[in-house]
Every structure is written in structure tokens, then in C-alpha cells.
C-alpha positions in Angstrom: 133.2 20.9 -79.5 136.7 22.1 -78.5 138.7 22.2 -81.7 142.4 22.9 -81.9 142.5 25.5 -84.7 146.2 26.0 -84.1 146.8 22.3 -84.7 145.1 22.5 -88.1 147.3 25.4 -89.0 150.4 23.5 -87.9 149.5 20.5 -90.0 148.8 22.8 -93.0 152.1 24.6 -92.7 153.9 21.3 -92.2 152.6 20.1 -95.5 153.4 23.4 -97.2 149.8 24.2 -98.0 148.5 27.8 -98.1 145.1 28.6 -96.7 143.7 28.7 -100.2 145.2 25.3 -101.1 143.8 23.6 -98.0 140.4 25.3 -98.4 140.3 24.0 -102.0 141.3 20.4 -100.9 138.7 20.3 -98.1 136.1 22.1 -100.3 135.6 24.9 -97.7 135.5 28.6 -98.2 138.8 30.5 -97.5 137.2 32.8 -94.9 135.6 29.8 -93.1 138.9 27.9 -92.9 140.6 31.1 -91.6 138.1 31.4 -88.9 138.4 27.8 -87.9 142.2 28.2 -87.5 141.7 31.3 -85.4 139.3 29.5 -83.2 136.4 31.8 -83.9 134.3 29.2 -85.7 133.1 25.8 -84.4 133.0 23.4 -87.3 130.7 20.4 -87.6 132.0 16.8 -87.5 131.5 16.7 -91.3 133.9 19.6 -91.7 136.4 18.0 -89.5 136.2 14.9 -91.6 137.0 17.0 -94.7 140.0 18.6 -93.1 141.3 15.3 -91.7 141.1 13.8 -95.2 142.7 16.8 -96.9 145.6 16.8 -94.4 145.7 12.9 -94.2 145.7 12.9 -90.3 143.5 11.4 -87.7 140.5 13.5 -86.7 141.3 13.2 -83.0 144.5 15.3 -83.7 142.2 18.3 -83.9 140.4 17.7 -80.6 141.5 19.0 -77.2 141.3 16.5 -74.4 139.3 13.3 -74.3 136.3 12.6 -76.4 134.1 12.9 -73.3 135.0 16.6 -73.0 134.3 17.5 -76.6 130.6 18.1 -76.6 130.2 15.6 -79.4 127.0 13.6 -79.5 127.2 9.9 -78.8 126.7 9.0 -82.5 129.5 11.4 -83.5 131.9 9.8 -80.9 131.1 6.3 -82.2 131.6 7.4 -85.8 134.9 9.2 -85.0 136.3 6.2 -83.0 135.1 3.8 -85.7 136.9 5.8 -88.3 140.1 5.8 -86.2 139.9 2.0 -86.1 139.4 1.8 -89.8 136.1 0.0 -89.4 133.2 0.4 -91.8 129.6 0.6 -90.5 129.1 -3.0 -91.6 132.2 -4.3 -89.8 131.4 -2.6 -86.5 127.7 -3.7 -86.7 128.8 -7.3 -87.3 131.4 -7.4 -84.6 129.1 -5.7 -82.1 126.2 -8.1 -83.0 123.8 -5.4 -84.0 122.1 -4.6 -87.3 123.6 -2.2 -89.8 120.5 -0.1 -89.9 120.4 0.2 -86.1 124.1 1.2 -85.9 123.5 3.8 -88.6 120.6 5.3 -86.6 122.8 5.4 -83.5 125.5 7.3 -85.4 122.9 9.7 -86.8 121.5 10.3 -83.4 118.0 9.2 -84.2 118.0 6.5 -81.5 119.8 6.0 -78.2 121.1 2.5 -77.6 120.6 0.3 -74.5 123.5 0.1 -72.1 124.1 -3.6 -73.1 124.5 -2.5 -76.8 126.9 0.3 -75.8 129.0 -2.2 -73.9 129.3 -4.4 -77.0 130.3 -1.3 -79.1 133.0 -0.1 -76.8 134.4 -3.7 -76.6 134.8 -3.7 -80.4 136.3 -0.2 -80.4 138.6 -1.0 -77.6 137.8 2.0 -75.4 136.4 2.4 -71.9 132.6 3.0 -71.6 133.2 6.5 -70.3 134.7 7.4 -73.7 131.3 7.2 -75.2 128.9 7.7 -72.3 130.0 11.1 -71.0 126.8 13.1 -70.3 124.8 10.3 -71.8 125.1 8.5 -68.5 122.9 11.1 -66.8 119.4 10.3 -65.4 117.7 11.8 -68.4 119.6 9.8 -71.0 119.1 6.6 -69.0 115.4 7.2 -68.9 115.3 7.9 -72.7 117.4 4.8 -73.5 115.2 2.6 -71.4 112.0 4.1 -72.7 113.1 3.6 -76.3 114.2 0.1 -75.5 110.7 -0.7 -74.4 109.3 1.0 -77.5 107.4 3.6 -75.6 106.7 7.2 -76.5 107.0 10.0 -73.9 103.2 10.2 -73.8 102.8 6.5 -73.3 105.4 6.4 -70.5 103.8 9.5 -68.9 100.3 7.8 -68.9 101.6 4.6 -67.4 103.5 6.5 -64.7 100.8 8.9 -63.9 102.8 12.0 -64.8 102.7 14.5 -67.7 104.4 14.0 -71.0 106.0 17.4 -70.6 107.7 16.3 -67.4 109.1 13.2 -69.1 110.5 15.5 -71.9 112.1 17.9 -69.4 113.6 15.0 -67.4 115.1 13.4 -70.5 116.5 16.8 -71.6 118.1 17.3 -68.2 116.0 20.5 -67.6 114.5 19.2 -64.3 115.4 16.6 -61.7 112.5 14.4 -60.8 111.3 13.9 -57.2 111.9 10.6 -55.5 108.2 9.9 -55.8 108.3 10.5 -59.6 111.5 8.4 -59.9 109.8 5.5 -58.1 106.8 5.7 -60.4 109.1 5.6 -63.5 111.1 2.7 -62.0 107.9 0.7 -61.4 106.8 1.1 -65.0 110.3 0.3 -66.3 110.8 -2.7 -64.0 114.0 -1.3 -62.5 115.0 0.1 -59.1 115.4 3.9 -58.6 119.1 3.2 -58.1 119.4 2.4 -61.8 118.8 6.0 -62.7 121.0 7.7 -60.0 124.0 5.5 -59.8 127.0 6.8 -61.7 128.5 4.9 -64.7 130.9 2.2 -63.4 129.5 2.4 -59.8 128.1 -1.1 -60.0 131.4 -2.5 -61.4 133.3 -0.8 -58.6 131.0 -2.4 -56.0 131.4 -5.8 -57.6 135.2 -5.4 -57.6 135.2 -4.7 -53.9 133.4 -8.1 -53.2 135.3 -11.3 -52.5 135.2 -13.8 -55.4 132.8 -16.2 -53.7 130.2 -13.5 -53.2 130.6 -12.2 -56.7 130.2 -15.7 -58.1 127.1 -16.2 -56.0 125.5 -13.0 -57.3 126.1 -14.1 -60.9 124.3 -17.4 -60.3 121.1 -17.5 -62.6 118.9 -18.5 -59.6 120.2 -15.6 -57.5 119.7 -13.3 -60.5 116.1 -14.5 -60.8 115.4 -13.7 -57.1 117.0 -10.3 -57.4 114.9 -9.5 -60.5 111.7 -10.4 -58.5 112.8 -8.4 -55.5 113.6 -5.3 -57.6 109.9 -5.1 -58.5 108.6 -5.3 -54.9 107.1 -2.3 -53.1 108.1 -1.3 -49.6 105.4 -3.4 -47.8 106.1 -6.5 -49.9 109.9 -6.2 -49.4 109.4 -5.8 -45.6 107.2 -8.9 -45.6 110.0 -10.9 -47.3 112.6 -9.6 -44.9 110.4 -10.5 -41.9 109.9 -14.0 -43.4 113.7 -14.4 -43.9 114.3 -13.4 -40.3 111.7 -15.8 -39.0 113.2 -18.6 -41.2 116.7 -18.0 -39.9 115.5 -17.8 -36.3 113.7 -21.2 -36.7 117.0 -22.7 -38.1 118.9 -21.6 -35.0 116.4 -22.9 -32.5 
């Protein structure tokens, strides 16, 4: 996390507090607070909470740049933004349509939510998806989110995809990039296309925005969505068969 130690000092001096007084108010040691202000210590989010409360300012005043650049975990980002909006856990959970216990686990970092859940959360918080996603939009995080959404352990997913559990763990941690063959195996198990894992956040929205309204409406038709869902699970030979059938059908229409 990139913390603005000089900003903490500025707020402290503006309020006429000595180092000792702020340390006492925030229940921190004098030496630790001094190191934070000098930028030689990187405090936890809990410590930032204490300092913000003691100085009566928003926590984001201490952070350099956007939340996406801070190195905060997804749960910490949600908690910080929720606090900025003066929302309790119960209020955010209710407005986002998720359970209180599930939101609590997300903020603690014990679970990673599905993309659909994240979208509801950012809508309530009034921030763009990128403000929360950051590195969480990487292939590894997408795989972990989808795996947990299906209720699979790393070992179970590995067994179903015919790979080792160690490889799944390394992919989720971002330590290795899977081969296309491995990605196809994982996609088959998860019922998604390989593109789901490699497309950048917002890429799908950008493609949709480039389409004319008629085509966009057609793609959103439930019947078309059903067809696309079936097509996404076809292998190469099956897809080629369907394409050949469509060509033959169109040719017969013209003759």
C-alpha cells in the first residue's frame, strides 16, 4: 500500500496535535507513528482506520493515487469504499442483494466473489468496476472466483481437468501462465470459453458498445443467449459441423 505519511503529518499539525497526542488518540506507539509519517513503515488497513478516526478525515486522504494502485486486497477496497459511503455491512449487503455473512467473508478475504456479485457491489458503491478489480481481473483470480462459485477445491478441479492440483494453485497465484491446451481443459470443466479467462476487464462491454443497437438487442435476446451458451461448450469438430450446416442451410435458401 502506498501511504502518504506526509499527509498524516500535515493533518496532525493542522489540528495542533503533537506526535505523542496523535499516537495516544490512535492507540499506536510513538515510534511506530513517527515511522509511518516518515514513510519507513507500511501500516495495515486497521492502523489506517485508527488514524483516520483520530484525525476525523477520510481514509482515502492518506492513499496515493487510485485504489487500484494501492496494493490493497479486494476485501480491503470494499471495506474502505463502504466506509467512505457511510454504509454498514448490513446496508451494503442488503442493497447489493447478498447475505451479510457472505459480504463479511469477502471483506475478510476468505472468499472471492463472482463477477456478477462484484458488479452489484460496485453499483451500490457508485464506483467503476476497475476500482475494485485491479489485479483481481487476472486469469488466476478469474479461475479462483469461478472455481469457488462452483464449490470446487483445487484438487477437485485438477482431477476434472486432468492436471495437477499444484498447477491449479500456481495459476491462481499468478506464478505460471497455463498453456492453451490447459486453458481449454479448464474452460471445458467450467463451462466457459477460453476467452473468458484472457479478455481484459471491460473488453466485452467495449465490444458491445461498438455494435449497432439492433445487433446488441439481438444478442441480448434470451433465445440467442441460449444458443450462444450451447455453442460455447462445443469442441472444434462440433463447432465446424454446425458452421457447415449453417452454410448449407443458407445456400439452400438462396437456390
